[in-house]
C-alpha positions in Angstrom: 29.0 61.0 8.7 25.6 62.5 8.4 22.6 60.7 10.0 19.0 61.2 8.9 16.2 60.1 11.3 12.8 60.7 9.9 9.8 59.6 12.0 6.4 58.9 10.3 3.0 58.7 11.7 1.3 56.1 9.6 -2.4 56.3 8.7 -2.3 53.3 6.3 0.5 51.0 7.5 0.1 48.5 4.7 0.3 51.2 2.0 3.3 52.8 3.8 5.2 49.5 4.0 4.4 48.6 0.4 5.7 52.0 -0.9 9.0 51.6 0.9 9.4 47.9 0.1 8.9 48.6 -3.6 11.5 51.4 -3.4 14.0 49.3 -1.4 15.7 47.5 -4.4 16.5 50.9 -6.0 17.7 52.3 -2.7 20.0 49.4 -2.1 21.3 49.6 -5.7 22.1 53.3 -5.2 23.9 52.8 -1.9 27.4 53.2 -3.3 26.6 56.3 -5.2 24.8 57.8 -2.2 27.8 56.8 0.1 25.2 55.1 2.3 26.5 53.5 5.5 23.1 52.4 6.9 19.4 52.3 5.8 16.8 50.5 7.9 13.1 51.0 8.8 11.8 50.2 12.3 8.2 50.2 13.5 6.3 50.8 16.8 2.5 50.8 16.5 1.5 53.5 14.2 5.0 55.1 14.1 7.7 54.2 11.6 11.3 55.4 11.6 14.1 55.1 9.1 17.7 55.1 10.4 20.0 56.4 7.6 23.6 57.4 7.5 25.7 58.8 4.7 29.3 59.8 4.3 28.4 63.4 3.7 25.7 65.9 2.8 26.1 65.2 -1.0 25.2 61.6 -0.3 22.1 62.7 1.6 21.1 65.1 -1.2 21.5 62.4 -3.9 19.4 60.0 -1.7 16.6 62.6 -1.4 16.6 63.0 -5.2 16.5 59.2 -5.6 13.5 58.7 -3.2 11.5 61.7 -4.2 8.7 59.7 -5.7 8.2 57.2 -2.9 8.6 59.9 -0.3 5.8 61.9 -1.9 3.6 58.8 -2.1 4.3 57.9 1.5 3.5 61.4 2.6 0.2 61.5 0.7 -2.7 62.5 3.0 -4.1 59.0 3.3 -0.8 57.2 4.0 1.4 59.0 6.5 2.7 62.3 7.9 6.2 63.3 8.7 6.1 63.5 12.5 9.6 64.9 12.8 13.0 64.7 11.2 16.4 64.8 12.9 19.6 65.4 11.1 22.9 64.8 12.9 26.3 65.5 11.5 29.3 67.9 11.4 28.2 71.6 11.3 29.6 72.2 7.9 27.7 69.3 6.4 24.5 70.4 8.1 24.7 73.8 6.5 24.7 72.2 3.1 21.4 70.4 4.0 19.5 73.3 5.5 18.0 74.5 2.2 16.6 71.1 1.4 15.5 70.0 4.9 14.4 73.1 6.7 11.2 73.3 4.7 10.4 69.8 6.2 10.8 71.2 9.7 14.1 69.3 10.3 16.0 69.7 13.6 19.7 69.9 13.1 22.2 68.5 15.7 25.9 69.3 15.2 28.1 66.5 16.2 30.9 67.8 18.4 32.8 64.7 19.6 32.5 61.0 19.7 33.8 57.9 17.9 32.5 55.1 15.7 33.8 51.6 15.7 34.2 49.7 12.5 31.5 47.1 12.0 32.3 43.9 10.1 
């Protein structure tokens, strides 16, 4: 499983929320193709974060293609800035993501051990 944790510094919270709320139906519809396990926004003051997890790097890359337009709109100068981006996953999957995410300043964390319980 690969986890993506982008953090956004919002300049126009209403516009930021609107962009992602408008994109949500398409994101939800693409969940199976993207092999998405989780996708949820959370907010604290002027900061927003999206908790995302996918079965593998290919799912992440497909998701990035699918949200290219809303991501660019959200990162317009008047709406928000990417504060930081964490990527967590197996080392081999992280390597596949470096070309796409290093230009965004992503931090890569290789998962070495742990477990995940099934959620019903």
